N, C-alpha and C positions, 0 to 999 in steps of 0.2 A: 425922215432923210434917209435916202437908200442907200444900203450898202453894195450896189453895183458899181463896178469900176469901167468908166470908158474905155474905150480901146483906141487910139488914134488911128483914123483911116490913113493907112499907108497905101503908096500906089500899088503895091503887090495885092494888099486885100481888097483893096478896091478892085482891082482887074477881077479875084477871085468872086465876088459879090458878082460882079457883073455877069458874070459865064457862069455861074447859077441863077441867075434871073433870065436870060436866055436860053439855056437849056429848061427851066420851069414853063417861061411861056412855046416854046416848042412842044412839050410833052402835053399842055394844058388840052387841044383841040381832042388829043386820043382818050385823055381821061374822061373829059366832059360827054363823049361817045361812050364809052365803057360804060359809065355811070347810066347814062339815058339808057343803054341797054338792059342793066340791073335793073333800073325801076322798070321799065316794060316787062321783063321776064316774070319778075314777081308779082304785078298785078294780073298775070293770066288765071282766068279762071276755071284750073285745070289743079288735077294732083299735083303736078310737080309747081307750080305757082303756089300752091298751098305750102308744098314743103319748101319751097327757096324763102319765104317767107317766115315760115319757123325756124329756118336756118339763120335769118338774118335777125330775129328776136332772141336766137338762144345768145346766152352769157359766154358759150365755148368759144376760144378762137379757131378760127378755121383751119388751122393746122391741126387739133384737136380732134373737129369733128371728122376730117377726113380722116387721120390716124384711126380713128375711131370706128370707121368705115372700110377702111382697109383699100383705102384712094388715092392717088395723089391729090394735092393739092391744086394742081393745075387742072385737073378732071374735074373738082370740084368749081373751082372757079368758071371753067368753060359752062358748067351745067348752071349756075347761078347766073350767068349773063345770057342763056338761053342759046349759046352757040353750041352745045351738045347735049342729045340725051344720053341718057345712063339706062343699063338692064334694069330689069326689076327686083334682080336682087341686091343690086347697088342701090337702089330707091329704098329699099327695106332697110338697109344696113344704116343706112342717113335717117331715115325716120328712128330709129333705135338712139341712132347717136343723140339726137336734140328731142327726144321724147315725144314726137309728134303723131305716136303711136294711140297716146292718149287721148286727146283729142279726136282720131277717130273711131277709137270703142265709143264715146259716147254719142258720135253724130249716126252710127252704124245703125239701120235697122235691118233686122234681117227681115229676106224675101217671105210674102207670105204663101205656102203651100194652098194648091185648090185641090179639093176632093175630086 
């Protein structure tokens, strides 16, 4: 037996529910498009693409990552969707915020010097 109580669907409640459904349906194409842009940007085989994947894998909230990197959440979102590039100093701060540099240090090989 469930402790949940059912609420009768009054005309006012039905109207609010139908409005919410219409609003959600209107936003869905934009949300699907944004999701596709996020996936495409994260799949890039570039330094930015790798950093985007590290940010997505991070257990930190985007707000905390943005605050740690001293950038606006909106700018971080635009970077994650590939709609904005960031200066190298901002990329460095983002990498530090999600500890992305540990993976880079392990993979980086110093160039060989020619004598």
